[in-house]
N, C-alpha and C positions, 0 to 999 in steps of 0.2 A: 256222725259216722254213720248214721243211718242213711242219709244221702248216698254216702260212697257205696253202703252195701246195696241200695236199691239199684245202682247204676252199676253194679257188676257184670262184665259182659263174658268173662271166661275164666278158667280154673287159675289161670295165673294172678288175675286181680283178685280173686277171693283168697287164695292163699298168702297175698301181699295183704290184704284187710286184716286178714286173721293175725299175721306175724306181726303187724302194727299194734292193734290191740292189745296182743300179749304183751309184746314190748313197752308200750306206755302204761298199762293197767295190771299186769299180771295175768294169771289163769283166769279166763273170763268166767263169769258165773253162768249158770242154767240157761238162763233166758237169752243171753248174748249168744251161747253156744247155738240154740235153736233158730235164732235169727239168721246165723251163718249157715246153719243145715238147711234153712228155708231157701237161701240162697242158692246153694249148691243143688235143691230141688228144681229149682226154676231154672237153672243150666241145663241140668239133664232132662227135663220136660223138653226144653225147647230141641234140644238136641233130637230126642226121640220123636217130636211131633205132637204135643201135647197141647192141645188148644185150651184145655183149663181142668181144673181139679176143684171140686167141691163137696166139702164134707157136711152132711147134716145129722147130729147127733151121731150115729153108729153106722151111717151109711157114707159110701164114698162114691163119687160119681169122678170117672176120669174121661173126658170127651177126647179123642184122638183127631188130628186132622186127617183128610183124605190120604196124604202121603207119608202118614206117620211110617217110622221105622220099627215096626212090630213084626216080631214072627207069628204068622196065624196058629200054628202048631204049640207053640208056647201059651197063647192066648187061650187055645181051647181046652188045654191041660190046666191052665189056672181056672178056666170057670167051671170045668168038669170035678177039679178037687177042692172047690170051694163051697160049702153048702150056701146056696142063694145068691150065689154070683150068676151075672147075666150080663150079656154083650148083647147090644141092641145094633139093629141095623144102620142107625145114624153114628155109628162109632163111638159108644158110650159104653164103658165097663162099669157096671156096677155092682159093690162088694159089700158086706157089712166089715167093720174094723170097731172093735168095741173098747179098744184102749181109750184111755182119757190123758194118758201121758204124752207131750208134745214131742217127746225125744223119741217114744214108741213110732208114733205116728209117722213122722217124717222119715223115721229110720226103715218102715215098712213101705212107705210108698215109694222111697228110693230104690230099696231093694226089687220092688215089683218091677219097676221100669227098668232096670237095669235086667231082670230076669226076662222080661218080655221082649226087650230089644237086642240082648247080648253085648249092650253097653255098659262101660265103669266110667264114673267120673273121679279122675285122679285129682282129689285135692287132700291137704292135710286136715288132720283131724286134732284140734287142741282141748284136750283134757281138763 
């Protein structure tokens, strides 16, 4: 199943894997939900134009590709509204995220990318 999750290329495949896991094993535990949410974040990141996401302790670095689909005014608003947030000329957004819970980190990153790009990822969430 890890191989299937790693190979997910679109929202339909993600929904299919979620459904299959639930059908076979019942409601997935938190670590499995986090794995699926990470796959969803990867899909959204590819769509938005994120080259990489790196987290070291409480600092998140999101490196955008040159042709990233990000609204500059939304990006400026985020940086202005978040103490310590910076956007460097090389296309890296750096900000603090103090959460230690995987669910919260994945949700926050996904929400931020959706906010900056105006995109949403239509996937089913199994609780």
